[in-house]
C-alpha positions as CSV (number, residue, x, y, z in Angstrom):
1,M,0.0,0.0,0.0
2,H,2.9,2.4,0.8
3,L,4.3,1.7,-2.7
4,V,1.0,2.7,-4.3
5,R,0.8,5.9,-2.2
6,A,4.4,6.8,-3.1
7,L,3.7,6.2,-6.8
8,V,0.5,8.3,-6.8
9,V,2.3,11.2,-5.1
10,S,5.4,11.0,-7.2
11,L,3.5,11.0,-10.4
12,G,1.7,14.2,-9.3
13,L,-1.7,12.6,-9.5
14,V,-2.6,14.0,-6.2
15,A,-2.0,17.6,-5.2
16,P,-1.9,18.6,-1.5
17,A,-5.4,19.0,-0.2
18,T,-6.3,22.6,-0.2
19,G,-10.0,22.2,0.1
20,Q,-12.6,19.5,0.4
21,A,-13.9,18.1,-2.9
22,G,-17.5,17.3,-3.0
23,P,-19.2,14.3,-4.5
24,G,-18.9,14.2,-8.3
25,D,-15.9,16.7,-8.3
26,L,-14.1,15.0,-11.1
27,S,-11.4,17.6,-11.3
28,D,-9.9,16.0,-8.2
29,P,-7.8,12.9,-9.0
30,V,-9.1,11.1,-5.8
31,M,-12.7,11.6,-6.9
32,I,-11.7,10.3,-10.4
33,F,-10.4,7.2,-8.8
34,A,-13.5,7.0,-6.6
35,D,-15.7,7.4,-9.7
36,C,-13.9,4.5,-11.4
37,A,-14.1,2.3,-8.3
38,G,-17.9,2.8,-8.4
39,R,-18.1,2.0,-12.0
40,F,-16.0,-1.1,-11.6
41,S,-18.3,-2.2,-8.8
42,A,-21.3,-1.9,-11.1
43,E,-19.5,-3.9,-13.8
44,M,-18.5,-6.6,-11.4
45,E,-22.1,-7.0,-10.1
46,H,-23.5,-6.9,-13.7
47,S,-21.0,-9.7,-14.7
48,W,-22.3,-11.8,-11.8
49,L,-25.9,-11.2,-12.8
50,M,-25.3,-12.0,-16.4
51,G,-23.4,-15.2,-15.6
52,H,-20.1,-13.9,-16.8
53,D,-16.8,-14.4,-15.1
54,P,-16.1,-11.2,-13.0
55,A,-12.4,-12.1,-12.3
56,E,-10.8,-9.4,-14.5
57,V,-13.2,-6.6,-13.5
58,T,-12.8,-7.7,-9.8
59,R,-9.1,-7.3,-10.1
60,Q,-9.5,-3.9,-11.8
61,R,-11.9,-2.7,-9.1
62,A,-9.4,-3.8,-6.4
63,M,-6.6,-1.8,-8.2
64,M,-8.7,1.3,-8.3
65,I,-9.7,1.0,-4.6
66,D,-6.0,0.7,-3.8
67,L,-5.5,4.1,-5.7
68,V,-8.4,5.7,-3.8
69,D,-7.0,4.5,-0.5
70,A,-3.5,5.6,-1.3
71,A,-4.4,9.0,-2.5
72,R,-7.3,10.1,-0.3
73,P,-7.0,12.8,2.3
74,A,-8.1,11.6,5.8
75,D,-11.2,13.8,5.9
76,A,-12.5,12.9,2.4
77,G,-14.2,9.6,3.3
78,P,-17.8,10.7,3.0
79,A,-17.2,12.6,-0.4
80,I,-15.4,9.6,-1.7
81,L,-18.1,7.1,-0.7
82,A,-20.8,9.4,-2.2
83,T,-18.9,9.6,-5.5
84,R,-18.4,5.8,-5.6
85,I,-22.1,5.3,-5.0
86,E,-23.3,7.8,-7.6
87,A,-20.9,6.3,-10.2
88,K,-21.9,2.8,-9.4
89,F,-25.6,3.6,-9.9
90,A,-24.9,5.6,-13.1
91,Q,-23.0,2.7,-14.5
92,A,-25.5,0.1,-13.4
93,A,-28.3,2.1,-15.0
94,L,-26.3,2.1,-18.3
95,L,-25.6,-1.6,-18.1
96,Q,-29.3,-2.4,-17.4
97,R,-30.5,-0.2,-20.3
98,A,-27.9,-1.8,-22.6
99,S,-28.9,-5.3,-21.6
100,F,-32.7,-5.1,-21.1
101,T,-34.1,-2.3,-23.2
102,R,-36.2,-3.3,-26.2
103,D,-35.1,-0.3,-28.2
104,P,-31.9,-1.3,-30.1
105,Q,-30.8,2.3,-30.5
106,Q,-31.1,3.0,-26.8
107,A,-29.3,-0.3,-26.0
108,R,-26.4,0.6,-28.4
109,Q,-26.2,4.2,-27.0
110,A,-26.1,2.9,-23.4
111,R,-23.6,0.2,-24.2
112,A,-21.3,2.8,-25.9
113,T,-21.7,5.3,-23.0
114,A,-20.9,2.6,-20.4
115,R,-17.9,1.4,-22.4
116,A,-16.5,4.9,-22.8
117,A,-16.8,5.6,-19.1
118,L,-15.0,2.3,-18.3
119,E,-12.3,2.9,-20.9
120,R,-11.4,6.3,-19.2
121,C,-10.9,4.3,-16.1
122,L,-8.8,1.6,-17.7
123,F,-6.7,4.3,-19.3
124,L,-5.8,5.6,-15.8
125,M,-4.5,2.2,-14.8
126,T,-2.4,1.7,-18.0
127,S,-0.9,5.2,-18.3
C-alpha cells in the first residue's frame, strides 16, 4: 500500500489537499479514482448477474480501490463514498439499459456510454 501511495504522489496525480472536494468533483484525482471504483463495482455486479466471469473486473476494481485509498485525504471519506455510490448507480443504469431495453438504438447508446466511461478508467490504470 505504501508503494501505491508513493507512486501516486510521485506521479503528481494528487496535489496537496487545499479544500474539500464534494461528490462528483471529477477535477480531483481522488474523486476520479472513486468514480472509477464505483463504475468497476457496477461492472462486477453486472457480470455476476449476467453469468459472466467477473475475475478481471474484480481485479481492476481492487486496483482502483487501492489508488483511492493511497491518494485520499483523511477527511474525504464521505465525499469519496458518495462519489463511488453515484458512479456505481450511473454505470448500473447504463448496463441495465444496454442489456434489457427493447429499443436497439437505446441499447447501443447505453452500451457505448458505459464502455466509454470504463475505458477512461482503464486508461488511468495503464498510463
